[in-house]
N, C-alpha and C positions, 0 to 999 in steps of 0.2 A: 453771460449770456448763453442761452440754451437753444440749440437748434433742434427743429423737429427731426425724427428719425428718417423721414423721407428727403430730407436735404442732405443727410449723411449718405444715405444709400445712392443718391443721385451723384455726389460728389465721388463716392466709390466707382460708380458705373462709368462716370466721365474719365476717370483716371484709367480705368481699364481700357476704355475705348481708344485712348490716346496711345496706350502701349500697344494695342493690336489693331490699330488702323491701317487700311489698305496701303499698297504701294510701298515706299521705302520710308520706314519711320525715322524721325529725326536722330533717335539713339544711333542707327545705324549710319547716319550721315557723318556724325561725330566720329565714329569708329573708323570711317573712311580717310579721315583727316590724320590719323596717327593716334588719337585718344582711345583707342579700343578698350583698353583696361578700364579706364575710369567710366566710359559710356555703359560697359557692361556692369560695372560696379553699380553705376547709378541706375540703370534699368532695373537690376535686381533689387535694389533698394525699393524703389517704386512699386514693383510687383509685391515685395514683402509687404508693404503698406496697404496694398488693395486686397492682399490675402488676408492679413489680419482684420481689416474691415468687414470682409465676408463672413469671418469666423464669428466676429462680434454680431453681425446681424444674424447669423445663424442660431447662435445661442440666445438672442433677445426673442426670436421667433420661437424657440423651443419654450422659453419662460412664458411668452404669451399663450402658447397651446397647453400649458400646465406640465409640460414634458421635461423642463429644464431646471436647473438649481441656480437660485440667487448668485450664489458665490462664483460659480461658472461665468455668468453674465457679467458681474463687475470685474472679474478677472480679465475677460476677454476685451471689455471696453477699455479698461486700463492699459492693457497692452497696445490696443489700437492708438489710444491717445498718446503714449509715449512714442510710438513709431511716428505719427503724425508729427509730434513735436521735434522729433530728431530731424525729420525731412524738411520742417519749416527753417531749423537753425542751419541746415546744410544749405539750403536754398538761400538764405540770408548771407552766408559766408559766401558762397559763389557770386552773388551779386556785388558784394562789397569788393570782392577780388577784381571782378571786371570793371568796376566804377574806377578802382585804383589803378588798374593797367590803362584805362582811357585817359586818365589825368596825367600820364607819364608824358615827357617831352620826346619827340622823336627827333 
């Protein structure tokens, strides 16, 4: 399945908006509950994915404008894909752990 570039750009923008939303972000609320190190690590990982996406977009735009190199574009896209796959795997593991905790008898 191939997504248009605008869909990827929109996804990166939405992720960045969630990180920078006004008020008290959800990541800080987790930190207030004593999970500061994990929340900080998670926030940095998400920001890394967003930054990687921005680099990919910039390299693609350079290529479109005739100023970029195809190798740089492919490398940037591959790095972004790897970062996204890692974040999806972490998300899946967190959800799995949560579901397992919810099944525990009290």
